[in-house]
N, C-alpha and C positions, 0 to 999 in steps of 0.2 A: 464561391468564396461567399456566401454566405454561413454555407454549413461549418466554413474555419472559422468564422468569426463568429459566430454559435459558440462552436467549440473554445474559443480561447476566453469567451468573454465567462462561461460554463468553469474552466479551468482557476481562472483568474478568482472567481467566488467562490472555492469550494478554496486555495489559496490562502484566501483570506478569512476565511471558518476557523481555518485550520489554527490559523493562529489566536483568537480568543478562548478563554477561562473554556477548559474541557472539548473544543475541536475536536485536539489527538484523541481523548479516548473516542471522543463519536464517532471516529475514524477507525479506529480499533473495530470495530463489531463488522462493517462489512469485511474486511480484511478476512478475519478469523473464521467467517462466514464461506468464503468463496474459497479458502483453501481448502476446507472440509469438504464442501462440494467438489472440490477436483480434485479433489485425493481421492473421494471417493469413485471418481469416475474414472483414475486411473488403475483405481483397484478394480474395478469392475471389467474393464475392456485388456488389461493382460495375465498372464501368467508371470511374470517377471515381476516382483516391485522393487525400487527402488528409493529406500525411505531415510530422513534424515536421521541421524542419533537421537535426536529428541522428539519426534513424530508426535512424542504422544504427552507433550510438554506445549499446550494448545498456548500459552501465554506469553512463553519462553519464544515461540515460533515467531506469533505477531510483535513481543516487544523487539525482536531482532529486526523482524521489517522493519514497523516507526524507527526504529535507530538510524539505520541506513538510509529512511529518507531525512529524518532529521540533518544527518550530516551531508546529506547532498545539498541539500538550505544551505549547513555554514558554507562549504566551500561556494558555493554561487554567488553567496555575498561577499566571502572577502574577495573571489575572482569578481565582481559585480555587473553576472551575470545570474538574470533570473532563471528559476525554473518556473514552470507552469506547467 
């Protein structure tokens, strides 16, 4: 139970920070880093590779991911639900 509470508090803090000035930009860096790391792992472990059409456009991929996150937030506000 303590682990679940700590995780919930951490997610709440992250959600609050994303709303601050520069919060979304700060979130973009680890998203981009993880994308590149995982993409690299996939390329090393398989001889078949499925890539998105804009894989070379890292900024576009991050923008797409963050846009989806924002839309989820807007949808949750409209429905009265909270995403944590």
